[in-house]
C-alpha positions in Angstrom: 190.2 -103.5 -53.4 192.6 -100.9 -52.2 193.5 -100.0 -48.8 191.3 -96.9 -48.8 188.2 -98.6 -49.8 188.8 -101.4 -47.3 189.0 -98.8 -44.6 185.8 -97.2 -45.4 183.8 -100.5 -46.0 184.9 -102.2 -42.7 184.2 -99.2 -40.7 181.1 -97.7 -42.5 178.5 -98.8 -39.9 180.5 -97.0 -37.2 179.4 -93.6 -39.0 175.9 -94.7 -38.6 175.9 -94.8 -34.7 174.8 -91.8 -32.9 177.8 -89.8 -31.6 177.8 -88.5 -27.9 177.6 -84.7 -26.9 180.6 -84.6 -24.7 180.5 -82.5 -21.6 182.6 -81.3 -19.9 185.1 -80.8 -22.9 188.7 -82.1 -22.3 191.1 -79.1 -22.3 193.1 -80.5 -25.1 190.2 -79.3 -27.5 190.2 -75.8 -26.1 191.2 -73.4 -28.9 194.0 -71.8 -26.9 195.6 -75.4 -26.8 194.3 -76.8 -29.9 195.1 -73.8 -32.0 192.8 -74.4 -34.7 189.4 -72.3 -35.2 187.4 -73.0 -38.2 183.9 -71.1 -38.5 180.8 -73.4 -38.4 177.8 -71.1 -37.3 176.0 -68.7 -34.7 172.5 -68.4 -33.3 170.5 -66.3 -31.0 167.7 -67.9 -28.9 164.5 -66.2 -27.8 166.0 -65.3 -24.4 168.9 -63.4 -26.2 171.7 -66.1 -25.5 174.3 -66.5 -28.2 175.5 -70.0 -29.3 178.7 -70.4 -31.3 179.9 -73.5 -32.9 183.3 -74.1 -34.5 185.7 -76.9 -35.9 188.6 -77.8 -34.2 191.9 -80.0 -34.9 191.8 -79.5 -38.7 189.8 -79.0 -42.0 190.0 -82.7 -42.6 189.9 -86.3 -41.0 190.5 -85.2 -37.7 187.8 -82.5 -37.5 185.6 -82.1 -34.2 183.0 -79.8 -33.4 182.7 -77.3 -30.4 180.0 -75.2 -28.8 180.2 -72.1 -26.6 177.5 -69.6 -25.2 177.5 -66.0 -24.4 174.8 -64.1 -22.3 176.2 -60.6 -23.1 175.5 -60.7 -27.0 179.1 -62.0 -27.7 181.2 -59.7 -25.6 182.3 -62.8 -23.5 182.2 -66.5 -24.1 182.0 -69.5 -21.9 184.5 -72.1 -22.4 183.7 -74.9 -24.7 180.6 -76.6 -23.1 180.1 -79.5 -25.7 182.2 -81.5 -28.0 181.3 -83.8 -30.9 184.2 -86.1 -31.5 182.9 -89.4 -33.1 186.0 -91.2 -32.3 188.1 -93.7 -34.0 187.8 -96.9 -35.9 189.4 -100.1 -34.4 192.5 -99.6 -36.9 192.9 -96.1 -35.6 191.3 -93.8 -38.4 189.3 -91.0 -37.1 185.5 -90.3 -37.7 185.2 -86.6 -38.6 182.7 -84.0 -37.9 183.6 -81.9 -40.6 180.4 -79.9 -41.7 177.6 -78.4 -39.5 176.1 -75.2 -38.1 173.7 -74.0 -35.4 170.0 -72.7 -35.8 167.2 -71.6 -33.5 163.9 -72.7 -35.0 160.5 -70.9 -34.6 159.7 -72.6 -31.4 162.8 -71.3 -29.7 164.6 -74.9 -29.9 168.2 -74.9 -30.6 169.4 -77.2 -33.5 173.2 -78.4 -33.7 173.7 -79.8 -37.1 176.8 -81.9 -37.8 178.0 -84.6 -40.2 179.8 -88.0 -39.4 182.0 -89.7 -41.9 184.9 -92.2 -41.8 188.0 -89.9 -42.2 187.4 -86.8 -44.1 184.8 -88.0 -46.4 183.9 -91.8 -47.1 181.6 -91.2 -50.0 178.4 -91.2 -48.1 178.8 -89.4 -44.7 175.7 -88.2 -43.0 173.9 -85.1 -41.7 173.0 -85.4 -37.9 171.3 -83.1 -35.6 170.9 -82.8 -31.8 168.0 -80.6 -30.4 167.9 -78.7 -27.3 164.5 -77.6 -26.1 165.6 -75.2 -23.5 168.7 -73.5 -24.6 168.1 -70.4 -22.3 168.3 -72.4 -19.2 171.5 -72.6 -17.0 171.6 -76.4 -17.8 170.3 -77.1 -21.1 169.1 -80.5 -22.0 169.9 -82.1 -25.4 168.2 -84.8 -27.0 170.0 -87.9 -28.5 171.4 -87.0 -31.9 169.6 -88.5 -34.8 170.5 -89.0 -38.5 168.7 -87.1 -41.2 170.2 -88.4 -44.5 173.5 -88.9 -46.1 175.8 -85.8 -47.1 176.6 -82.6 -45.3 174.7 -79.6 -44.1 176.6 -76.5 -43.6 173.9 -73.8 -43.6 170.8 -73.1 -41.7 167.3 -74.3 -43.0 164.8 -71.8 -44.4 161.1 -71.7 -43.1 158.9 -71.6 -46.1 155.4 -69.7 -46.3 153.8 -73.4 -46.2 155.4 -73.8 -42.9 157.8 -76.5 -44.2 161.5 -76.3 -43.2 164.0 -76.6 -46.0 167.4 -77.8 -45.2 170.0 -77.5 -48.1 172.3 -80.6 -48.0 175.2 -81.6 -50.4 176.2 -85.0 -51.1 179.7 -84.8 -52.6 181.2 -86.6 -55.4 183.1 -89.6 -55.0 186.2 -87.9 -56.3 186.3 -86.0 -53.0 186.7 -89.1 -51.0 189.8 -88.8 -48.6 190.1 -91.0 -45.7 193.6 -90.5 -44.2 196.5 -88.1 -45.2 198.5 -91.1 -46.2 196.3 -91.6 -49.1 195.9 -89.4 -52.2 192.4 -87.9 -52.9 191.5 -89.8 -56.0 192.9 -93.4 -54.7 189.4 -95.0 -54.3 187.5 -97.9 -55.7 185.0 -96.5 -58.4 182.4 -98.8 -57.0 182.4 -97.3 -53.6 178.8 -96.1 -52.8 178.2 -95.8 -56.4 174.3 -96.5 -55.8 174.3 -93.0 -54.4 175.4 -91.3 -57.6 172.0 -90.3 -58.7 171.7 -88.3 -55.6 174.9 -86.5 -55.6 174.8 -82.7 -55.9 173.0 -79.8 -54.0 170.0 -81.4 -52.5 167.1 -80.2 -50.5 165.5 -82.0 -47.4 162.0 -80.7 -46.4 160.2 -81.4 -43.0 156.6 -80.9 -42.8 156.4 -81.7 -39.1 158.7 -79.2 -37.4 161.9 -81.4 -37.9 160.6 -84.8 -36.6 160.9 -86.4 -40.2 162.7 -85.1 -43.3 161.9 -85.8 -46.8 164.3 -85.9 -49.9 163.3 -83.7 -52.7 165.0 -82.7 -55.8 168.8 -81.6 -56.5 171.0 -79.7 -59.1 174.4 -80.4 -60.0 177.1 -78.0 -60.8 179.2 -78.4 -63.7 182.4 -77.3 -61.7 181.3 -78.2 -58.1 183.1 -77.5 -54.9 181.5 -78.8 -52.0 178.2 -76.9 -52.8 177.6 -75.5 -49.5 174.3 -74.7 -50.8 171.5 -72.3 -49.1 167.8 -71.8 -50.0 165.5 -68.7 -49.8 162.0 -68.3 -51.0 160.3 -65.6 -53.1 157.0 -64.1 -52.4 155.7 -66.1 -55.3 156.6 -69.4 -53.8 159.6 -69.9 -56.0 162.8 -71.2 -54.2 166.1 -70.0 -55.0 169.1 -72.0 -54.2 172.6 -70.5 -54.2 175.9 -73.1 -54.1 179.5 -72.6 -54.2 181.4 -73.9 -57.2 185.0 -73.8 -58.4 184.6 -70.2 -59.6 182.2 -68.6 -57.2 178.5 -68.6 -56.6 175.8 -70.0 -58.8 172.2 -70.2 -58.3 168.9 -72.4 -59.5 165.4 -72.0 -59.2 162.4 -74.2 -58.2 158.7 -73.6 -58.9 157.5 -76.9 -57.6 158.6 -76.8 -53.8 162.2 -78.1 -54.6 161.4 -81.3 -56.5 162.9 -79.9 -59.7 165.4 -77.1 -60.4 166.8 -75.1 -63.2 170.4 -75.5 -64.2 172.7 -73.7 -62.3 173.8 -70.2 -63.6 176.7 -67.9 -62.6 175.9 -65.3 -60.2 179.4 -64.0 -59.1 182.8 -65.0 -60.0 184.5 -64.7 -56.8 186.5 -66.6 -54.2 185.2 -70.4 -54.0 184.1 -70.4 -50.5 180.9 -70.5 -48.1 178.9 -67.3 -48.3 175.7 -66.5 -46.2 172.4 -65.1 -47.3 169.1 -64.4 -45.7 165.7 -62.7 -46.0 165.6 -59.6 -43.6 162.4 -58.5 -41.7 161.9 -55.8 -44.4 161.7 -58.3 -47.2 165.0 -57.6 -48.7 167.5 -60.2 -49.0 171.0 -60.1 -47.5 174.2 -61.7 -49.1 177.6 -61.8 -47.4 180.3 -62.8 -49.7 183.7 -62.1 -50.9 184.0 -59.3 -53.3 187.0 -60.5 -55.1 187.7 -63.3 -57.6 191.0 -64.4 -56.0 191.9 -64.5 -52.3 189.5 -65.0 -49.7 189.5 -61.2 -48.8 187.0 -58.5 -48.7 184.1 -59.9 -47.1 181.2 -57.8 -48.0 177.4 -57.5 -47.4 175.0 -56.8 -50.2 171.3 -56.1 -50.5 168.5 -57.2 -52.9 165.0 -55.5 -52.8 164.1 -57.7 -55.8 164.6 -61.2 -54.2 167.9 -61.9 -55.9 167.5 -60.4 -59.4 169.9 -57.5 -58.5 172.0 -56.6 -55.7 173.1 -53.1 -54.3 175.0 -51.5 -51.5 178.2 -52.9 -50.3 179.4 -52.7 -46.7 183.0 -53.9 -46.3 183.3 -56.2 -43.2 187.0 -57.3 -43.5 189.6 -56.6 -46.5 192.3 -58.9 -45.0 193.3 -62.2 -46.8 192.5 -65.7 -45.3 188.8 -64.9 -44.0 186.1 -67.0 -44.8 182.9 -69.0 -44.0 180.4 -66.4 -42.8 177.2 -67.3 -40.9 174.8 -65.1 -38.9 171.5 -63.9 -37.8 169.2 -60.7 -37.4 168.7 -59.3 -33.9 165.1 -58.3 -33.0 166.6 -54.7 -32.9 167.5 -55.0 -36.4 171.1 -55.4 -36.0 172.8 -58.2 -38.1 175.4 -60.6 -36.5 177.9 -62.3 -38.7 180.6 -64.5 -37.7 183.6 -65.7 -39.9 187.0 -67.3 -39.5 190.5 -65.9 -40.1 193.4 -68.2 -40.9 192.0 -70.9 -39.1 195.3 -72.9 -38.3 196.7 -70.5 -35.6 193.8 -68.0 -36.2 190.4 -66.9 -34.8 186.8 -66.5 -35.2 185.6 -62.7 -35.5 182.2 -61.0 -35.4 180.9 -58.1 -37.6 177.8 -56.1 -36.5 175.7 -53.7 -38.7 172.3 -52.7 -39.8 170.7 -52.8 -43.1 171.0 -49.0 -43.4 174.6 -49.6 -43.6 174.8 -52.1 -46.1 172.6 -49.7 -48.5 175.0 -46.8 -47.9 178.1 -49.0 -47.9 179.2 -47.2 -44.6 178.3 -46.8 -41.0 175.3 -44.5 -40.8 173.8 -46.2 -37.9 176.7 -45.7 -35.6 176.5 -49.2 -34.8 178.9 -51.1 -36.9 181.6 -53.2 -35.3 184.2 -55.0 -37.3 186.8 -57.5 -36.6 185.7 -58.2 -32.8 187.3 -61.4 -31.9 185.1 -64.0 -30.4 187.3 -67.4 -30.2 190.9 -67.3 -30.6 193.8 -69.7 -30.9 196.8 -69.9 -28.8 198.7 -68.2 -31.4 196.4 -65.3 -31.9 195.9 -64.7 -28.0 199.9 -64.6 -27.7 200.0 -61.8 -30.3 197.9 -59.6 -28.2 
């Protein structure tokens, strides 16, 4: 047994313990001190409060998650109010909170999804959730975090026409295990969590009871996977469409039986390999926010589909610069679409774009409401540049 495998196995149970939601947040984790900002997610409550989550420290074994709120539609933000830092193993290796997002469910509860793993990825990881039943109150109360399943969930659930909640979850390959920077990516015992191999890929978890319990359904595996970061939408005929990230861009798969079985992934776009965002708009059209280039993570652009993903049109450029990635968003009751994303991460910032469906259709600002590149959270380096 090599050193990396020993660390994973000896500390595996630590990743199964519920982490604490830490408040107040120590100043060392504030972005102006930490100097690292990686996009996680944004959500709006029924009362109009915005919540923003992001990853601090790094995109690796030291990752933690932070949460702030805004009561003026993102014009100003609180200091980080909550922190998820799962801590360290007895021999000094960090438990990461590398993947997650925020989501407001149909009842108005705020969900904070996150992962816990020994180091960067221990071959199993785990999707966790903390739920707040009063997110519009001055002093929100959070329930104890609970574990849903293995793997990682980066994108929001979709509420299906059946009333079920569908949460896309990725269980990464063992080849992506990386516990500590001192160890190479592939230095792992091939027997580590081999029993989970039949479940690896882009999975779907479904809840039939508003999130109290979750059931694992089917999955699909990409030929050239790259973290999957899958997300699911439902067509009017009940067919589920799952989009996923691979090494060359975005692929899609379909399920006609509620997510139990899936067609092989097919290529949708050759674009930068990165997270994207998609959702159904109140009009019934679908929105896709992705990179509109096959090389660098640049030209973040919004597109529309009126035939549920069979074809796409429009194209509103949100940010043309390099080093932008990981969009997430929501639709405001007044029709505006809010999309947050990160830029540079190390010494970087998290930014906001605001626009309407008509702007995407036209490809330019026809509503007079388009905002681009509004800073939300800035690292020390970005603040000092102003």
